[in-house]
C-alpha positions as CSV (number, residue, x, y, z in Angstrom):
1,X,112.2,-30.1,-26.9
2,X,111.5,-30.7,-23.2
3,X,111.0,-34.5,-23.8
4,X,114.2,-34.6,-25.7
5,X,116.0,-32.9,-22.8
6,X,114.6,-35.4,-20.4
7,X,115.7,-38.3,-22.6
8,X,119.2,-36.9,-22.8
9,X,119.3,-36.4,-19.0
10,X,118.2,-40.0,-18.4
11,X,120.8,-41.3,-20.8
12,X,123.5,-39.4,-19.0
13,X,122.4,-40.6,-15.6
14,X,122.1,-44.2,-16.7
15,X,125.6,-44.0,-18.2
16,X,126.9,-42.7,-14.9
17,X,125.4,-45.8,-13.2
18,X,126.7,-48.4,-15.7
19,X,130.2,-46.9,-15.9
20,X,130.5,-46.9,-12.1
21,X,130.9,-43.1,-11.9
22,X,128.2,-42.9,-9.2
23,X,130.1,-45.2,-6.9
24,X,133.5,-43.6,-7.5
25,X,132.1,-40.1,-7.1
26,X,130.3,-41.0,-3.9
27,X,133.5,-42.1,-2.3
28,X,135.6,-39.2,-3.5
29,X,133.2,-36.3,-3.3
30,X,133.6,-35.8,0.4
31,X,130.1,-34.4,0.7
32,X,128.1,-34.9,3.9
33,X,125.0,-36.0,2.0
34,X,121.9,-34.8,0.1
35,X,118.4,-33.5,0.8
36,X,115.6,-34.9,-1.3
37,X,112.6,-32.8,-2.1
38,X,109.1,-34.3,-2.7
39,X,105.8,-32.5,-3.2
40,X,102.8,-34.8,-3.6
41,X,102.5,-38.5,-2.8
42,X,99.3,-40.1,-4.1
43,X,98.2,-43.0,-6.3
44,X,98.8,-42.6,-10.0
45,X,96.0,-40.5,-11.6
46,X,94.3,-41.7,-14.8
47,X,93.8,-38.4,-16.7
48,X,96.0,-37.7,-19.7
49,X,96.4,-34.0,-18.9
50,X,98.6,-34.0,-15.8
51,X,100.8,-30.8,-16.0
52,X,102.0,-31.2,-12.4
53,X,103.0,-34.8,-12.6
54,X,106.7,-34.0,-12.2
55,X,105.9,-33.1,-8.6
56,X,104.2,-36.3,-7.8
57,X,105.2,-39.8,-6.7
58,X,103.2,-42.8,-5.7
59,X,103.2,-44.4,-2.3
60,X,104.6,-47.5,-3.8
61,X,107.5,-45.6,-5.3
62,X,108.2,-43.9,-1.9
63,X,108.3,-47.3,-0.4
64,X,110.9,-48.4,-3.0
65,X,113.0,-45.3,-2.3
66,X,113.1,-45.9,1.4
67,X,114.1,-49.6,0.9
68,X,116.8,-48.5,-1.5
69,X,118.2,-45.8,0.8
70,X,118.5,-48.4,3.6
71,X,120.1,-50.9,1.2
72,X,122.6,-48.3,0.0
73,X,123.6,-47.6,3.6
74,X,122.6,-44.0,3.8
75,X,121.7,-42.5,7.1
76,X,118.2,-41.1,6.9
77,X,118.2,-38.0,9.1
78,X,116.2,-34.9,10.0
79,X,117.1,-31.3,9.3
80,X,118.7,-30.7,12.7
81,X,121.1,-33.5,12.0
82,X,121.7,-32.1,8.4
83,X,122.8,-28.8,10.0
84,X,125.2,-30.6,12.4
85,X,126.8,-32.8,9.7
86,X,127.2,-29.8,7.3
87,X,129.6,-28.1,9.7
88,X,131.6,-31.1,11.0
89,X,134.2,-33.4,9.6
90,X,133.0,-36.1,7.1
91,X,131.4,-39.1,8.7
92,X,131.7,-42.7,7.6
93,X,128.2,-42.8,6.1
94,X,126.6,-40.1,4.1
95,X,123.1,-38.9,4.9
96,X,119.8,-38.4,3.0
97,X,117.1,-36.0,4.4
98,X,113.5,-36.4,3.2
99,X,111.6,-33.1,2.8
100,X,108.1,-32.5,1.7
101,X,106.9,-29.1,0.5
102,X,103.4,-27.6,0.7
103,X,101.7,-29.6,3.5
104,X,99.2,-31.2,1.0
105,X,96.6,-33.5,2.4
106,X,97.9,-36.5,0.5
107,X,101.0,-36.3,2.7
108,X,99.0,-37.6,5.7
109,X,96.8,-39.8,3.6
110,X,99.4,-41.6,1.5
111,X,103.0,-40.7,2.5
112,X,102.8,-40.8,6.2
113,X,101.7,-44.5,6.5
114,X,104.7,-45.5,4.4
115,X,107.2,-43.2,6.3
116,X,105.8,-44.5,9.6
117,X,106.1,-48.1,8.6
118,X,109.8,-47.5,7.8
119,X,110.4,-45.5,11.0
120,X,112.3,-42.7,9.2
121,X,112.5,-39.0,10.1
122,X,111.2,-36.4,7.6
123,X,110.5,-32.7,7.4
124,X,107.3,-30.9,6.3
125,X,107.5,-27.2,5.2
126,X,104.2,-25.5,6.0
127,X,102.9,-22.3,4.4
128,X,100.6,-21.3,7.2
129,X,97.9,-19.6,5.1
130,X,96.9,-23.1,3.7
131,X,95.9,-24.9,7.0
132,X,94.1,-21.6,7.9
133,X,92.0,-22.2,4.7
134,X,93.0,-18.9,3.0
135,X,96.0,-20.0,0.9
136,X,95.6,-20.0,-2.9
137,X,96.9,-23.1,-4.7
138,X,96.9,-21.1,-8.0
139,X,98.7,-23.9,-9.9
140,X,95.7,-26.2,-9.2
141,X,93.2,-23.6,-10.3
142,X,95.2,-23.2,-13.6
143,X,95.3,-26.9,-14.1
144,X,91.6,-27.3,-13.6
145,X,90.7,-24.5,-16.0
146,X,92.9,-25.8,-18.8
147,X,91.8,-29.4,-18.2
148,X,88.1,-28.4,-18.5
149,X,88.2,-25.9,-21.4
150,X,89.3,-25.8,-25.0
151,X,88.8,-22.1,-25.5
152,X,90.4,-19.9,-22.8
153,X,90.7,-16.2,-22.4
154,X,92.4,-14.1,-19.7
155,X,94.0,-10.8,-19.1
156,X,97.7,-10.8,-19.4
157,X,99.7,-7.6,-18.9
158,X,96.5,-5.5,-19.4
159,X,95.6,-7.3,-22.7
160,X,92.9,-9.8,-23.3
161,X,94.5,-13.0,-24.6
162,X,92.6,-15.9,-26.2
163,X,93.8,-19.4,-26.7
164,X,92.3,-22.5,-28.4
165,X,93.7,-25.8,-27.1
166,X,92.3,-29.1,-28.0
167,X,95.0,-31.8,-27.6
168,X,97.0,-32.9,-24.6
169,X,100.2,-31.3,-26.0
170,X,98.6,-28.0,-26.7
171,X,97.1,-27.9,-23.1
172,X,100.5,-28.7,-21.6
173,X,102.2,-25.9,-23.6
174,X,99.5,-23.4,-22.5
175,X,99.9,-24.5,-18.9
176,X,103.6,-24.0,-19.0
177,X,103.3,-20.6,-20.7
178,X,100.7,-19.2,-18.2
179,X,102.4,-20.8,-15.2
180,X,105.7,-19.1,-16.1
181,X,103.9,-15.8,-16.5
182,X,102.1,-16.1,-13.2
183,X,105.3,-17.0,-11.4
184,X,106.8,-13.6,-12.3
185,X,103.9,-11.6,-10.9
186,X,103.9,-9.9,-7.5
187,X,101.6,-11.7,-5.1
188,X,98.6,-9.3,-5.4
189,X,98.8,-9.3,-9.2
190,X,99.1,-13.1,-9.3
191,X,96.1,-13.5,-7.0
192,X,94.0,-11.1,-9.1
193,X,94.9,-12.8,-12.3
194,X,94.2,-16.4,-11.1
195,X,91.0,-15.4,-9.4
196,X,89.8,-13.7,-12.5
197,X,90.6,-16.7,-14.6
198,X,88.9,-19.1,-12.2
199,X,85.7,-17.0,-11.9
200,X,85.4,-16.9,-15.7
201,X,85.3,-20.7,-15.9
202,X,83.5,-21.3,-12.6
203,X,86.4,-22.9,-10.8
204,X,86.1,-22.5,-7.0
205,X,89.8,-21.8,-6.2
206,X,89.2,-21.4,-2.5
207,X,87.5,-24.8,-2.2
208,X,90.1,-26.4,-4.4
209,X,92.9,-25.0,-2.3
210,X,91.3,-26.1,1.0
211,X,90.6,-29.6,-0.2
212,X,94.2,-30.1,-1.3
213,X,95.7,-28.9,2.0
214,X,96.1,-30.3,5.5
215,X,94.3,-28.5,8.2
216,X,95.8,-27.7,11.7
217,X,94.3,-30.9,13.1
218,X,96.1,-33.0,10.5
219,X,99.4,-31.1,11.1
220,X,99.0,-31.5,14.9
221,X,98.8,-35.3,14.5
222,X,102.0,-35.2,12.5
223,X,103.7,-32.8,14.9
224,X,103.1,-35.3,17.7
225,X,105.4,-37.8,16.0
226,X,109.0,-37.3,17.2
227,X,110.3,-38.3,13.8
228,X,108.5,-35.4,12.1
229,X,110.1,-32.0,11.9
230,X,107.8,-29.1,11.1
231,X,109.4,-26.3,9.1
232,X,108.0,-23.1,7.6
233,X,107.4,-22.2,4.0
234,X,106.4,-18.6,4.8
235,X,102.7,-17.6,5.0
236,X,101.4,-17.6,1.5
237,X,104.0,-19.6,-0.4
238,X,104.8,-16.8,-2.8
239,X,108.1,-16.2,-4.6
240,X,110.1,-13.8,-2.4
241,X,111.9,-12.3,-5.3
242,X,108.6,-10.8,-6.5
243,X,108.1,-8.8,-3.2
244,X,109.6,-5.8,-1.7
245,X,112.2,-6.7,0.9
246,X,110.1,-5.5,3.8
247,X,107.2,-7.7,2.7
248,X,109.5,-10.7,2.1
249,X,110.9,-10.3,5.6
250,X,107.4,-10.2,7.1
251,X,106.4,-13.3,5.2
252,X,109.3,-15.2,6.8
253,X,108.8,-13.8,10.3
254,X,105.0,-14.3,10.3
255,X,105.2,-17.8,8.9
256,X,107.6,-18.7,11.7
257,X,105.6,-17.0,14.4
258,X,102.2,-18.6,13.3
259,X,103.7,-22.1,13.2
260,X,105.4,-21.6,16.6
261,X,102.1,-20.5,18.1
262,X,100.3,-23.5,16.6
263,X,102.8,-26.2,17.5
264,X,104.2,-24.7,20.7
265,X,107.8,-25.3,19.6
266,X,110.6,-23.4,17.9
267,X,110.4,-23.6,14.1
268,X,114.1,-23.7,13.1
269,X,113.9,-24.6,9.4
270,X,112.6,-22.7,6.3
271,X,112.0,-23.6,2.7
272,X,112.1,-20.8,0.2
273,X,108.9,-21.0,-1.8
274,X,109.6,-22.6,-5.2
275,X,113.3,-22.2,-4.3
276,X,114.9,-21.9,-7.7
277,X,117.4,-19.1,-8.6
278,X,114.6,-16.8,-9.9
279,X,112.4,-17.0,-6.7
280,X,114.8,-15.8,-4.0
281,X,117.9,-13.6,-3.8
282,X,121.0,-13.2,-1.7
283,X,119.2,-10.7,0.6
284,X,116.6,-13.4,1.4
285,X,119.4,-15.7,2.6
286,X,120.4,-13.0,5.1
287,X,116.8,-12.4,6.1
288,X,116.4,-16.1,6.9
289,X,119.3,-15.9,9.4
290,X,118.0,-12.7,10.9
291,X,114.6,-14.3,11.3
292,X,116.2,-17.0,13.5
293,X,116.2,-19.9,11.1
294,X,118.9,-22.5,11.5
295,X,118.6,-23.6,7.9
296,X,116.8,-22.6,4.7
297,X,116.5,-24.9,1.7
298,X,116.3,-24.1,-1.9
299,X,115.5,-26.3,-5.0
300,X,118.9,-25.5,-6.5
301,X,120.3,-29.0,-7.1
302,X,123.4,-30.3,-5.4
303,X,124.8,-32.1,-2.4
304,X,125.5,-30.7,1.0
305,X,129.2,-30.4,1.8
306,X,131.1,-30.7,5.1
307,X,133.0,-28.3,7.4
308,X,130.7,-25.4,6.7
309,X,131.4,-25.1,3.0
310,X,127.6,-25.1,2.2
311,X,125.6,-22.2,3.4
312,X,123.0,-23.5,5.9
313,X,120.5,-20.8,4.7
314,X,120.9,-21.7,1.1
315,X,121.0,-25.5,1.2
316,X,120.7,-27.4,-2.1
317,X,118.0,-30.0,-2.6
318,X,117.4,-32.7,-5.2
319,X,113.9,-32.3,-6.5
320,X,112.7,-35.8,-7.6
321,X,110.9,-35.7,-10.9
322,X,107.8,-38.0,-10.6
323,X,108.1,-39.0,-14.3
324,X,111.2,-41.0,-13.4
325,X,110.9,-44.6,-12.3
326,X,114.6,-45.5,-12.1
327,X,116.2,-45.9,-8.7
328,X,119.5,-46.1,-10.6
329,X,119.1,-42.5,-11.6
330,X,118.3,-41.5,-8.0
331,X,121.5,-43.3,-6.8
332,X,123.6,-41.3,-9.3
333,X,121.9,-38.0,-8.2
334,X,122.6,-38.8,-4.5
335,X,126.2,-39.5,-5.3
336,X,126.7,-35.9,-6.6
337,X,128.1,-37.3,-9.9
338,X,125.4,-35.6,-11.9
339,X,126.2,-32.1,-10.7
340,X,128.9,-29.7,-11.9
341,X,131.2,-28.2,-9.3
342,X,128.8,-26.1,-7.2
343,X,129.2,-22.4,-7.5
344,X,128.7,-20.3,-4.4
345,X,125.0,-20.3,-3.5
346,X,123.2,-17.1,-2.8
347,X,124.7,-15.6,0.4
348,X,128.1,-17.2,0.2
349,X,129.6,-19.3,3.0
350,X,128.6,-19.3,6.6
């Protein structure tokens, strides 16, 4: 079913390109521009079981994207400029902002050389527990367990569940099932569940998380580049909707404070962890403003409007699916033609 949906989406986007809908919509939409969201940038991996591949692109594809954005006459801007253009009259050229979630090590190893070569600004959203070496990349632990095992058991809602998975498709289905369950758990329960699972199958979650993350020295190198904006992704990168409001507010405030102490600068921009409609609420949009953030980005798809019509603390982003190769599809998405009229985002207008 999921592959059928992807095929239909691709067909719809390709049709928008060939009919000229993208070009017409881009001229008429009146939007200020769009924010692109990427997660991991690294060479293509060889394994068949890659449940997180939708969040990955290759350095070569990133280079193609940057060349295309310049060819399409987009202004590539940082988040401060996004905030400015979102509250002013439309400008002659629309913008694209490049954002990267998670502060993974491959960003500095593989993405940064490409971005530097093109001389373009970009934003990194840092969950501060990870460069401290105490963050838990539970999604990587889950991936490693399922990749390595054919018989898996774990405690789910106080019941022992057992699964037998042999083929690639069965492993993918199990990953999706357990990942969706974990995403709904409060942070402490999620941590207990993934640590129990990893210990059963001798997966060192702490080492796996540290190896995948940049440390403070890596981040300091990036922060020294004037084209790099450092943003916050809270402390632990946990879904705010699964916390009490007081805990969520503390996650935002502490993530900001730790990053400001580390980089000796104001941290003005926030990414809601995961950022979909189930992971944050209207109250969190208000909290972001109260914490002193000039902007907060979601993963709710859409384009950024002008004259203050898009809430700066609930900005939409286009999450690029690494399974796509078509720049035509990206052009359609950036035009806004692929999106239905945007309903008010959590928090309403500014």
